[in-house]
Steps between C-alpha positions, in 0.01 A plus 500: 500500500363662186251302304643350186420700196289334231714383218465709188317330215722352234514702185253374244660321213436631157229310325649297221326557175452198275713492191186466285158644565204269537359614167827432321526155656152412387578618149815291489319190623215556256745562217697187586188283506379650172837441335505140625149435368579655162824304474321177591224552244742628238742209523244218530213632287588789271848391393396152376205646309719764340756234411237285328363803314848596377570142391170488311564835327860421406429276196266761356150479357588193293502282813161635604342446159649151473366408844150630429503318164586169668182285514616335823550840663156622390337183631692536827368855540146386419513207741641720776222751441230232518642356824532849651143604412351179639713528813393860559133414452516221758721670757316835480152354554586231753762721664238762583266229630767355729602848617138579588468178697825559690420866575128478576434154645615338821504121488694204632816451299517859374864533608583176322339620178690829526825308540424263211447802273869584545611145418570569129752765607692246706488199269741471209329513158681180407325323788167639374572351159594164648178499704299561182676208331423280799131589481443509125800330338529140383384279786394807699210514739258659252662396172264209431185711532626776269635249248165320493332830415756592235653787696876551501633694796877446510702625202205718402349840575285392802799399712690815407208719606446295815854535635513870407173567684634318806813713505304826454237430769640727778544828312141621466402365842789669680432832328123503555455342846686776696294766319175329595607476864601866505177619337273313738135428430332833580450607137380156398248488783377849409446388140304193612294717733403714201372191321799393290540128437829328590603502134415869460688577819807323367489676163426852629680505835749220554651475152569875459669502841731209420561576133862613539592203716332272248684664211834467678424135572410443135819675388714284729318188382559604139871552558528168680309313231711653223824402674407153626741233383565231763156342533412551134828338397400182687144465370529637146750265337657809334379415150598787270199644323257312725566521875792745507429825683701819454724429799565147376580647160762719667660193660509313169634805316801520730555123486510518120725806490225741391585753765357799313155340472511403865577856606223640279233275648628563853486878450145491365379294798668740742356804321144369528533458876672837549251692287206335674624589848603851392164561332306402812717727715457795261121467482479463877698819558289690246181392673639596840582847368149542364342388827726702730396864554 
């Protein structure tokens, strides 16, 4: 009996080529994600801003001149500027201090402190305003002491600054702390080894390294302070010409049917924030080009 012959190998099947190459697929995915991101930003950010700008420009220059000539509007701008400057001063200085502590020190309760820093982002501004009233309002915990010393907190500038500072606490800290952790302490230790004092080390080493994070944090704090309405509405009393900020002026303008004035003030507040952020980004890119070979 003849040995069985080995079966012939099956013919190889033709390799199926994919309909799209890998490079094309990646481009399509990247293009789809980019289009989604642009659509998201355009619909939720750009479109409303453009709509407000168009509404403010529609009545013409007369609406702008009438708004800027309004004493209540000028006082609202001034009060908003004062609150913003004081808020930036407090949050910039203390924000850097807290960021240094969180990034450089290890102590019991560090995680709790880091979590508490984010609390203003999770708490409604209205609740912040109510808490300020509970502490400093009529019958509040500290009202008797301040009244005895002739200091008015609620329905005055101090309470408006206080709640705005509380709401703006996280921005500088969350911009600076990651930079400090990424930079490490090698350069600072080298400066101290060369005889620099802690203050000199901060000014000549630490501060230049964190300057862009600090500036971004200040810009975000500025934008938040300019646009704050919920907490300030609770503690200010909304007295036109006295405790009315620019955002509260916008609310009153629409309530009284002065839509054009409301749009004008809203556009100016938005422009300040946009120009500040854009200016920081432009200067940062220019410096990077000068530094890069």
